C-alpha positions, 0 to 999 in steps of 0.5 A: 033110470038108475043104472046102465047096466053091463053091455047095455049099448054094446056094438051100437055103432049108429048111436051118435049121441046119449043123455044121462040123467042124474038119477043114473047111479052107475054105468055098467062095464062096457055099456058103451063098447064099440059105440064108434059113432058116438059123437056126444054125450051129456050128462046132468051131474054136478059131481062126476060118477064115478068109473074105473076106466074108460076102456071098461065103459067107453071102449073104441068110443073116440074120446078125443073128438066126442064132446061131453056136455056136462052141467054149468060150473062143473068142468073142472070136476069133470076134466080131472076126473077119472074116465071123464078127463079123457073127453077133451071136448 
């Protein structure tokens, strides 16, 4: 898998978590729009994937409580990267 298309998981209110492999090089607009039950996201990239804004990809995802798991040693990269820094955990 190399991309997650526009609105791929749009409105999946029962999606609790997702693992995004490092083979994914793009995430489409509103890919996780309305995924209000999303509590954890695990990413595999050593460098954060560049996204425009969280409202375009993660609209209605509680980024203050959703846990973002990143590869060991990459915390600072994600903590300062647009969109990814919106995840507080």
